[in-house]
N, C-alpha and C positions, 0 to 999 in steps of 0.2 A: 405777723411774719414769724415763721418757724425758727428763724435764726436766733430769736431772742427768748424763746420758750425755755424755761429751766429743764434740764435733763431729768427724766424720772430716775428715782433711786435704783429701780431694777436695771435700767440700762447702764447706769454708772457702775453698778456691781458687776454686771455681765462684761462690761468693757475692761474692768480691772482683772476679771477672771481670764479674759483673753490675753491681756498683757502678762498675766502671771504665767501663762503657758510659755511665752517668749522668755520670761525671766527664768523659769524652771529649766528651759533648754540651755540658757547661758550658764546657769549654776551647774548643770550636768557636765557641760564642756569644761568649765572651770575645775570642777572636782576631778574629772578624768585626767585633765592636764596636770593637776597637782600630783596625782598618783603616778602618771606616766613619767613625769620629769623629776619626781622626788622632791617637790617643793615643800612637802610636809616636814622634811628633815630640817628645814630652816626655821620652822615654828617652834618656839620654846615657851613653855608656860611655867617653868620652874622658878623664875625670878621676876621681879617687877619689870626690869628692863626687857626681859624676854616676852612677857605678857604685852607690854606696850608695843614692842616691835611686831609681834604677831597680830595684835589688834590693828595696827597701822597697815600692815600688809593686807589684812582682810578688808579693811575699809577701802583701801585703794583698788583692790581687785573686785570687790563685790558691791558695797554700798555706793561708792562714788559712781561707778559705771551705770548702776540702776538709776540713780538720781539724774545723771546726765542724759540717759535715754529718754526719760520723761521730759526733762527740761528742753532738750533739743527738739523733740518732736512736737511739744506743745507750744514752743515759741516760733516754730517754723510756719510756713505759708498755710499749711492745712490745720494748724493749731490743735493737733490731736495725735496721741499715741496710736499705735496700730489698733489696739482694742477700742479706743474711742472712735477711730475711723470705721471700724467694723460695725459699731453700734450707732453710727450717725451722730456723733457728738463732737463738740469743739470746746476749747478753753478760750475764753475772752478776757481781756483786761478791762479796766474801767472805761476805756474809750470805745469799747465794742470791737476792737481789733485783737488779733492774736497778741498775747502778752510778750513784751520784750524779754530777752534772755534773762536779765537780772530778776525780773518779776517772776518768771517761770522757775528760776533757780530757787528763789525764796519759797515759792509755793511747794516745790518738791522737797526742799530741805526740811520744811516743817512737816510735810506729809510723811516722810520717812524717818523723822526723829525718833518716834517710838521704837522702830526697828533697830536703829543704831543704839538707843539706850539699852535695849535688851541684849544686843551684842556686847556692849561694855560690861553689863552685869555678868554675863557668862565668861568673858575673857578674864575678868578680874576676880573670879572665884578663887579663894585660897586653894592651893593644890592644883589638881588637874580638872579643867572644865569637863562637864558631863560625867565625871567619874567620882570626884569628891563631892560631898553634900554642899549645897549652896547655902551660905549664911543668910540670916534673916534680912539684912540690908540689901544684898544682891537680889534675893527673892522678891523683896518689896519693889525694887526697880522693875523687875520683869512684870509683876502684877500691875504696876502703874502703867507700863507700856501697853499691856493688854486692855486696861481700862480706857486709855486714850484712844486706841484703835476702835474699841466698842463705842465710845462716845462719838467718834467721827462717823462711823457707819450709822449710828442712830440719828445723827444730825442730818443725814440725807432725807429722812422722813419728815423733817420739820418744814415750816412754811415755805421757804424758797429753796430748800434742798442744798444750801451751801454749807460746806464743812468749815471747821475752824481754819484750816489752811487756805481755803478759798477766801474767807473773810480777811485774814491777816495779810494775804497777798493781793487783795482787791481783785480777785478773779472770780469767774463763774463758769460753770459748765452748762452748755446749752445744746438743744437739738440743732443739728446742722441743716442748712437749706438742702444739701445733697445727702440725705440720710443713707446710711449703709454704703457710702462710697469709699472704696479702698483705693 
């Protein structure tokens, strides 16, 4: 039965690439809105409080919506984000059904943790992020984030193709019965 066949790594990567197009469009709208409405003037990186406030705003406007996009689409009836639907993939819980919202949230919180770690390392750079040199500790956090993502991509090629976030959330990505159904 195709519904229980593990998703090939190539399809999972292609699905994420398709989802990334959606995310890039959202980021473009978010960036344009920030410039249009002058939201950047509220971001301050000169003090620890300013950095924390700016990081919180970035988390609430970028990371959280991205995590929720994947969580809501993967815990819904189709059990798939747009990219997974395009590639004929589904996310299943341990019972073979779409994961419940809390399980899907756990999956995606773990999945995007390296991204948020890198954001934190950037936001808490002494001085101005992207302008002043990043200290070794912050740089180490960014490198660890890159290594985690690399390990997760590499884990797709292992025996059953499950990533650490799949294993920790007890989910799996499988080929759908209705492949390429949007």
